[in-house]
C-alpha positions in Angstrom: 0.0 0.0 0.0 1.4 3.4 -1.0 -0.6 5.7 1.3 0.7 7.4 4.4 1.1 4.5 6.8 3.6 3.0 9.2 3.6 0.0 11.3 5.5 -1.5 14.1 4.2 -3.7 16.9 4.0 -7.0 18.5 7.6 -7.1 19.5 7.7 -10.9 19.8 10.8 -11.2 17.8 13.5 -9.0 16.4 15.6 -9.8 13.4 18.6 -8.0 12.1 20.0 -7.7 8.6 23.5 -8.3 9.6 25.1 -7.0 6.4 28.4 -6.3 8.2 28.8 -8.7 11.1 30.6 -8.1 14.3 31.8 -11.6 15.1 32.8 -10.8 18.7 29.2 -10.0 19.4 28.3 -13.6 18.9 31.2 -15.1 20.6 33.5 -16.4 17.9 36.6 -15.1 19.6 38.0 -16.0 23.0 36.0 -14.4 25.8 32.7 -14.6 27.5 29.6 -13.8 25.5 26.0 -13.3 26.7 24.6 -14.8 23.4 27.1 -17.6 22.8 26.7 -20.2 25.5 29.3 -22.6 24.2 31.7 -22.9 21.3 34.0 -25.9 20.8 36.7 -25.4 18.2 38.9 -28.5 18.9 42.1 -26.4 18.4 43.6 -27.3 21.8 44.7 -30.9 21.3 47.8 -32.5 19.8 47.2 -33.5 16.2 46.6 -37.3 15.6 46.2 -38.1 19.2 43.2 -39.2 21.1 41.4 -36.7 23.3 42.8 -38.4 26.4 46.3 -39.4 25.8 47.2 -39.8 29.5 47.2 -43.6 30.0 46.1 -43.7 33.6 44.0 -40.5 33.7 41.0 -40.3 36.0 37.9 -38.2 35.1 39.1 -35.3 37.3 42.5 -35.0 35.6 42.0 -36.2 32.1 42.3 -34.0 29.0 39.3 -31.9 28.0 38.2 -29.8 25.1 37.9 -26.1 26.1 35.0 -23.8 25.5 36.5 -20.8 23.8 33.7 -18.5 25.1 35.2 -18.6 28.5 31.9 -20.0 29.9 33.6 -23.2 31.1 31.5 -25.8 29.3 34.3 -28.2 28.8 34.0 -31.6 27.0 35.5 -34.9 28.0 35.2 -38.5 26.7 34.3 -41.8 28.3 37.9 -42.7 27.8 39.0 -41.1 31.1 39.8 -44.4 32.7 41.5 -47.0 30.4 40.8 -49.7 33.0 37.1 -49.5 32.0 37.2 -48.2 28.3 39.8 -49.1 25.7 41.8 -46.2 24.3 40.1 -46.2 20.9 36.7 -45.1 22.4 38.1 -41.5 22.4 37.8 -39.4 19.2 41.0 -38.1 17.7 42.2 -34.6 17.0 42.5 -34.4 13.2 44.0 -31.8 10.9 41.4 -32.6 8.3 39.4 -29.4 8.0 38.9 -29.3 4.2 37.0 -26.3 2.9 35.8 -25.0 6.2 36.2 -21.3 6.2 35.2 -19.0 9.0 34.1 -15.4 9.1 36.8 -12.8 9.6 39.4 -15.4 8.3 39.8 -16.9 11.8 42.2 -19.8 11.5 40.9 -23.3 11.6 43.5 -26.1 11.9 41.8 -29.1 13.6 38.6 -31.1 13.8 37.6 -34.2 15.8 37.6 -37.6 14.1 35.0 -40.1 15.2 35.0 -43.8 14.2 32.0 -45.3 16.1 31.4 -45.7 19.8 33.4 -42.5 20.3 32.0 -39.4 21.9 32.4 -36.1 23.8 30.1 -34.8 26.5 29.8 -31.9 28.9 30.2 -32.5 32.6 28.7 -29.7 34.7 29.1 -26.1 33.4 26.4 -23.5 33.0 25.1 -24.8 29.6 23.5 -27.8 31.2 21.3 -25.6 33.4 20.4 -23.0 30.8 16.8 -22.8 29.8 16.6 -22.4 26.0 13.5 -20.7 24.8 15.4 -19.6 21.7 18.7 -21.1 20.4 20.9 -21.7 17.4 23.0 -24.8 17.2 25.8 -24.8 14.5 28.2 -27.5 13.4 30.4 -28.5 10.5 30.4 -32.2 9.6 32.1 -34.5 7.2 30.5 -38.0 7.3 32.1 -41.0 5.5 29.4 -43.4 6.8 26.8 -42.0 4.4 25.5 -44.9 2.3 26.2 -47.6 4.9 23.8 -50.5 4.8 22.7 -50.3 8.4 19.7 -48.3 9.4 21.1 -46.6 12.5 20.7 -42.9 13.1 23.9 -40.9 13.6 23.6 -38.1 16.2 26.0 -35.2 15.5 25.0 -33.2 18.6 22.5 -34.2 21.3 21.1 -33.2 24.7 20.7 -35.8 27.3 18.0 -35.5 29.9 15.4 -36.8 32.3 12.6 -34.3 31.8 9.6 -34.0 34.1 7.4 -35.2 31.3 7.9 -38.8 30.1 9.4 -39.0 26.6 10.7 -41.8 24.4 13.6 -39.8 23.0 16.3 -37.3 23.9 15.2 -33.7 24.4 17.3 -32.6 21.4 19.1 -34.4 18.6 20.8 -33.0 15.5 20.9 -36.3 13.6 21.5 -38.0 10.3 18.6 -40.4 9.4 19.6 -44.0 9.1 16.4 -45.0 7.3 13.5 -43.4 5.5 10.4 -43.0 7.7 7.3 -40.9 7.5 9.1 -37.6 8.2 12.7 -38.4 7.4 14.8 -39.4 4.4 17.7 -41.8 4.8 21.0 -40.0 5.2 19.4 -36.6 5.4 19.9 -34.3 8.4 17.2 -33.4 10.9 16.8 -31.5 14.1 14.5 -33.1 16.6 13.4 -31.5 19.9 10.8 -31.7 22.6 9.3 -28.3 23.4 8.5 -26.9 26.8 5.1 -28.6 26.8 6.6 -32.0 25.9 5.5 -32.0 22.2 7.9 -33.7 19.7 9.0 -31.7 16.6 11.1 -33.0 13.7 12.5 -30.5 11.2 13.9 -32.9 8.6 15.6 -32.2 5.3 14.5 -34.2 2.4 17.9 -34.2 0.7 20.6 -36.8 1.8 24.0 -35.4 2.7 26.9 -36.0 0.4 29.3 -38.7 1.4 32.8 -37.6 2.7 32.2 -33.9 2.1 32.1 -31.0 4.5 28.7 -29.4 5.1 27.5 -26.9 7.6 24.3 -27.5 9.6 22.5 -24.9 11.7 19.3 -25.5 13.7 17.5 -22.4 14.7 14.6 -22.1 17.2 12.9 -18.8 18.1 10.6 -20.3 20.6 7.8 -20.8 18.1 9.4 -22.2 14.9 12.2 -24.7 14.3 14.3 -24.4 11.2 17.2 -26.4 9.7 19.7 -24.6 7.5 22.3 -26.6 5.4 25.3 -25.3 3.5 26.4 -27.9 1.0 29.1 -25.7 -0.4 26.9 -23.2 -2.2 25.6 -21.2 0.7 23.1 -21.8 3.4 19.6 -22.9 2.4 16.7 -23.6 4.8 15.8 -27.2 4.1 13.2 -27.8 6.9 10.9 -25.6 8.8 8.2 -26.5 11.4 6.1 -24.3 13.6 4.0 -24.9 16.7 6.9 -24.9 19.1 5.7 -24.1 22.6 8.2 -22.1 24.6 11.4 -23.5 23.2 13.4 -26.6 24.3 12.0 -28.7 27.2 13.9 -28.3 30.5 15.9 -31.4 31.4 18.8 -32.6 33.5 21.9 -33.9 31.8 24.7 -33.0 29.5 25.2 -32.2 25.9 26.9 -34.8 23.6 28.9 -34.7 20.4 29.4 -37.7 18.2 26.5 -39.7 19.6 23.1 -39.5 21.2 22.3 -40.1 24.9 19.0 -40.5 26.8 18.7 -41.1 30.5 22.5 -41.8 30.7 22.2 -44.6 28.0 24.5 -43.8 25.1 23.6 -44.7 21.5 23.5 -43.6 17.8 27.2 -42.9 17.3 28.7 -41.3 14.3 30.1 -44.3 12.6 32.8 -42.6 10.6 33.4 -38.9 10.2 34.7 -35.5 11.4 32.9 -32.8 13.5 34.1 -29.3 13.9 33.1 -25.8 15.0 30.2 -26.6 17.4 28.5 -23.5 18.6 25.4 -23.0 20.7 23.8 -19.6 21.0 20.9 -18.4 23.2 19.0 -16.7 20.4 17.8 -17.3 16.9 20.6 -16.1 14.7 20.0 -15.0 11.1 22.0 -16.6 8.3 24.5 -13.9 8.1 25.5 -14.4 11.7 26.3 -18.1 11.2 29.9 -18.8 11.9 30.2 -20.6 8.6 28.4 -18.0 6.5 30.0 -17.2 3.1 28.9 -14.4 0.8 27.3 -15.8 -2.3 28.5 -15.0 -5.8 25.4 -12.8 -6.2 26.4 -10.8 -3.2 30.0 -10.5 -4.3 28.9 -9.2 -7.7 26.6 -6.5 -6.3 27.1 -3.1 -7.8 28.0 -0.1 -5.7 24.5 1.0 -4.9 23.6 -2.5 -3.8 26.7 -2.7 -1.6 25.6 0.5 0.1 22.2 -0.9 0.8 24.0 -3.7 2.6 26.4 -1.6 4.6 25.0 -1.7 8.2 23.0 -3.7 10.7 19.3 -2.9 10.1 16.6 -4.0 12.4 13.6 -5.9 11.0 10.6 -5.9 13.3 7.9 -8.5 13.2 4.4 -7.0 13.1 1.7 -9.7 13.0 1.9 -13.5 12.5 -1.4 -14.2 10.7 -1.3 -11.8 7.8 0.6 -12.0 4.5 0.6 -9.8 1.4 0.4 -6.7 3.8 -1.6 -3.6 3.0 -0.9 -0.7 5.4 -2.6 2.6 5.7 -2.9 5.6 8.1 -6.2 7.4 8.6 -6.2 10.2 11.1 -4.0 9.2 14.0 -4.5 5.5 13.5 -2.5 2.9 11.6 -4.1 -0.1 9.9 -2.8 -3.3 8.4 -4.7 -5.9 6.5 -3.7 -8.8 4.3 -4.2 -12.4 3.2 -5.2 -14.7 6.1 -8.9 -15.0 6.7 -10.7 -17.9 4.9 -13.7 -16.0 3.6 -12.6 -12.3 3.5 -10.2 -10.1 5.4 -9.3 -9.2 8.9 -7.3 -6.2 10.0 -5.3 -4.7 12.9 -5.3 -1.1 14.2 -2.8 0.8 16.4 -2.2 4.3 17.5 1.4 3.8 18.8 2.6 1.0 16.4 3.2 -1.2 19.3 -0.1 -2.3 20.7 -2.4 -3.8 18.1 -6.1 -4.6 18.2 -7.5 -7.2 15.9 -10.6 -6.6 13.9 -12.2 -9.7 12.3 -14.3 -9.6 9.2 -13.7 -6.1 7.8 -14.9 -7.8 4.6 -16.8 -11.1 4.4 -18.1 -12.8 1.4 -21.9 -13.1 1.0 -24.1 -15.5 -1.0 -24.1 -12.9 -3.8 -20.3 -12.4 -3.9 -18.7 -13.4 -7.2 -15.6 -14.7 -5.3 -16.2 -17.9 -3.4 -12.7 -18.6 -1.9 -9.0 -17.6 -2.0 -9.4 -14.0 -0.8 -5.9 -12.6 -1.4 -3.8 -9.4 -1.2 -6.2 -6.6 -0.3 -5.4 -2.9 -1.2 -7.3 -0.1 0.6 -7.2 3.4 -0.8 -9.3 6.5 0.0 -12.0 7.7 -2.4 -13.5 10.9 -1.2 -15.1 10.2 2.2 -15.1 6.5 1.5 -12.5 3.8 1.2 -12.2 1.3 -1.7 -11.1 -2.2 -1.0 -9.6 -4.0 -4.0 -8.8 -7.7 -3.6 -8.3 -11.0 -5.4 -10.6 -13.9 -5.1 -11.5 -17.0 -7.0 -14.9 -17.7 -8.5 -16.9 -19.2 -11.4 -16.2 -18.1 -14.9 -19.5 -17.6 -16.9 -20.1 -20.0 -19.8 -17.0 -22.0 -19.0 -18.5 -25.3 -18.0 -17.8 -24.8 -14.3 -14.2 -23.5 -14.6 -13.0 -21.2 -11.9 -10.3 -18.6 -12.0 -8.8 -15.6 -10.1 -10.2 -12.1 -10.6 -9.9 -8.7 -9.0 -12.9 -7.4 -7.2 -14.0 -4.1 -5.4 -15.9 -3.3 -2.2 -16.6 0.0 -0.4 -16.5 1.0 3.2 -16.7 4.1 5.5 -13.3 3.5 7.1 -10.2 1.4 6.7 -12.0 -1.2 8.9 -15.1 -1.2 6.7 -17.3 -3.0 7.0 -16.7 -3.3 3.3 -19.6 -4.1 1.0 -19.5 -5.0 -2.7 -21.1 -2.3 -4.7 -24.1 -3.4 -6.8 -22.2 -3.1 -10.0 -19.5 -5.5 -8.7 -21.8 -8.3 -7.4 -21.4 -11.2 -9.8 -19.1 -9.1 -11.9 -15.4 -8.7 -11.0 -13.8 -5.3 -11.4 -11.2 -6.6 -13.9 -12.5 -9.4 -16.1 -10.4 -9.6 -19.2 -10.7 -13.3 -19.6 -7.4 -14.1 -17.9 -6.5 -14.8 -14.2 -5.6 -11.5 -12.5 -4.1 -11.1 -9.0 -2.2 -8.8 -6.6 -3.9 -5.4 -7.2 -2.4 -2.3 -5.5 -3.6 1.2 -5.6 -1.8 4.5 -6.1 -2.9 8.1 -5.9 -0.9 10.6 -7.9 -0.2 14.2 -6.8 -3.0 15.4 -9.1 -5.5 13.2 -7.4 -5.7 10.7 -10.3 -6.0 7.1 -9.1 -4.3 4.1 -10.6 -4.3 0.4 -9.9 -1.4 -2.0 -10.7 -2.2 -5.7 -11.0 -0.8 -8.9 -12.4 -1.8 -11.3 -15.1 -1.1 -14.6 -13.5 1.4 -16.9 -15.1 -1.0 -19.9 -15.0 -3.0 -18.3 -17.8 -0.4 -16.5 -19.8 2.7 -18.7 -19.2 4.7 -15.7 -17.9 3.2 -13.2 -15.5 2.9 -9.5 -16.4 2.3 -6.4 -14.4 -0.2 -4.0 -15.9 -1.6 -0.6 -14.9 -5.0 1.0 -15.3 -6.6 4.3 -14.3 -9.7 4.5 -12.0 -12.6 6.8 -12.3 -14.4 8.5 -9.4 -16.9 5.6 -9.6 -14.1 3.1 -8.9 -14.3 1.6 -12.3 -11.5 1.2 -14.8 -11.0 4.0 -17.4 -9.8 3.0 -20.8 -7.3 0.2 -21.5 -4.6 -1.2 -19.2 -1.0 -0.6 -20.1 1.9 -3.0 -19.9 4.5 -2.4 -17.1 6.9 -5.4 -17.0 7.4 -9.1 -17.2 10.1 -11.4 -15.8 13.4 -10.9 -17.7 16.1 -11.1 -15.0 17.6 -14.4 -13.6 16.7 -13.7 -10.0 13.0 -13.3 -10.9 12.8 -17.1 -11.6 11.7 -17.1 -15.2 7.9 -16.9 -14.9 7.0 -14.7 -12.0 6.8 -11.0 -11.3 4.0 -9.9 -8.9 3.0 -7.8 -5.9 3.5 -4.3 -7.5 3.6 -1.3 -5.2 4.3 2.3 -6.5 5.4 5.5 -4.8 6.3 8.9 -6.3 9.3 11.0 -5.2 10.7 14.1 -6.8 9.0 13.4 -10.1 10.2 9.8 -10.2 7.8 6.8 -10.0 9.3 3.8 -8.2 7.7 0.4 -8.4 8.6 -2.3 -5.9 7.7 -5.9 -7.0 8.4 -9.5 -6.2 10.0 -12.3 -8.3 9.8 -16.1 -8.0 6.8 -18.0 -6.6 5.5 -16.8 -3.2 6.1 -20.2 -1.6 9.7 -20.3 -2.6 12.7 -19.4 -0.3 13.9 -17.4 -3.3 10.9 -15.1 -3.3 12.5 -11.6 -3.3 11.9 -7.9 -3.9 13.2 -5.7 -6.7 12.4 -2.3 -8.0 12.0 -0.4 -11.3 11.8 3.3 -12.1 9.8 5.5 -14.5 8.9 9.2 -15.2 5.3 8.3 -15.7 2.7 6.2 -13.7 2.2 4.2 -16.9 5.8 3.6 -17.7 8.0 2.7 -19.5 9.6 1.0 -16.5 13.3 0.4 -16.3 15.0 -2.1 -13.9 18.3 -0.6 -12.8 21.4 -2.8 -12.4 21.4 -4.7 -9.1 17.7 -4.0 -8.7 17.1 -7.0 -6.4 17.1 -5.4 -2.9 15.6 -7.9 -0.5 16.0 -11.7 -0.4 16.6 -14.8 1.8 20.1 -13.5 2.7 18.5 -11.5 5.6 18.0 -14.9 7.3 14.3 -15.3 6.6 13.2 -17.3 3.6 11.0 -15.8 0.9 10.7 -12.2 1.9 8.4 -10.3 -0.5 5.1 -8.7 -1.4 6.4 -5.4 0.0 4.3 -2.2 0.4 5.4 1.2 1.3 4.1 3.8 3.7 5.4 7.4 3.6 6.9 8.7 6.8 8.5 11.9 5.5 10.1 13.2 2.3 12.2 10.3 0.9 11.7 8.1 4.1 9.3 5.2 4.2 8.1 2.3 6.2 8.6 -0.9 4.2 6.3 -3.8 5.3 6.7 -7.2 3.7 6.0 -10.9 4.5 8.3 -13.9 4.9 7.9 -17.6 5.3 7.9 -18.7 9.0 6.4 -22.2 9.0 5.0 -25.2 7.2 2.6 -25.0 4.2 3.9 -21.6 3.1 2.8 -20.0 6.4 3.9 -16.3 6.4 4.1 -13.4 8.8 4.4 -9.7 8.2 7.6 -7.7 9.1 8.8 -4.2 8.6 12.0 -2.3 8.0 12.8 1.4 7.1 13.7 2.5 3.6 15.2 5.7 2.3 15.5 7.0 -1.3 18.9 8.4 -2.3 19.6 10.1 -5.6 21.8 8.2 -8.1 22.8 11.2 -10.2 22.2 9.2 -13.3 19.3 8.0 -15.5 17.8 5.9 -12.7 16.8 8.8 -10.5 16.7 7.3 -7.0 17.8 4.1 -5.4 16.3 2.5 -2.2 18.6 2.0 0.8 17.4 0.2 3.9 17.5 2.0 7.2 16.3 1.7 10.7 12.6 2.0 11.2 11.7 5.7 11.4 10.3 7.0 14.7 6.5 7.7 14.3 
């Protein structure tokens, strides 16, 4: 939505676009950290020796692996008394680190080699007693025992425990599946936890790990969702995502294990053959750019200067509401409103005067028996029309004389306020606003300085093979004047080949700037780009490096952005991102500033902190 609006609110979670990362803030270097609870680097042993190379060492005096955070979460092995355990039950310090590269070029010289029935575990230390509502668990692994014939699971990192609630598994396991089951694929990684209420959750990748090759794994829990990121050598990708987590990890007594699982002091599920390195546990949900193994992608390295400037600082991203996608935001009087996709038979909305405390309003529009659309109510756009407000939206309904075929069309309703209640005008009942014989979606309104009103909408790719963004002018009666004009179609690699959608237009200093999304909305690669023009009807030009927001911010599929003006050249920038299963999305916001380019592209967008209301 392009009207004066701004949003904040529901400070349940905060994310940061960590474009330039201060590694010391997340505990990579020696020294205590409030975020990083434990970090084991395995640099403190003699190469090619077992962890405990003192033949008659007792548990109190045997060699341990240090925690480089300074938090004293040391690791030891069962091989602390050779009278009970043979020497080969201890993993070995190895110089095989392969392609592991750390941020800030921190040296990495050793890993730990496990060959079955070998392990490390904590004994005391603050980590065992820490309650984890949110956490990030990172590790680098190279597993040779991929493809083995047995069906045993191999636990990379685990949490032992005896929780209050009875369970049949350990509280936490970052594991490699030994067999294909309902929710797991053989040799694919998974993060499995019990939440605070004793519910089991399994975020399992569907792609097996490569044999004998280094990969990075990162399990991220924010207290409500559980995600698994995997870097197979080409950058981190989220490969599993489940929601419904209740309060984070269940409380339990017991240590953390590396190289095997453990439940109620009973060891099992060892890594049969492989290397483990750089194990880090953090007490918050990190974004991808904060991962210790994060590497800039080729796309990021090839950014032009304007794109590099957009990524030059840490920018806060604030979550607004969880049950709305395709956000439309508007300000009327002293009140801010947000609506979007979410309700099954119409639209809900939220209102706020301070951008922090939000009140939900259900059913600002509800379908009736006379409505043309019967389901799939998507992407509302609310714009003023005199003393009234027009609600434009997408829905699906029957196509006349088509033998029962249904399709998406754009419809219109009218209300007295941004909360409606919106009613379809008589001319719109049984007759969509835009009905050109093709599926149309994602309408967005724009009011020019002279008061003329325009709508931007999308011809869906399902009907035309390649989606297109069009523009039309609206009359005072809310109906389309004349013919629609072509704006753009997908023609850049990042757009995914067939998809451009979710247009939103602003005007600044005589320049029209359109923000749009590329790739399908359910994809992690859904992203936001922009184009510029000197006219609301185009032609529209996509500047070099026009992709401005994507999964590199640590949230998959950010897109369908709208803008709300704060002041001259400064805007609120709401968008949605994937947060759970079945393409579940939530709405977030960041600030955006327009800066002059001094060339034929007029202005470029640069992300900034959220403006103060």
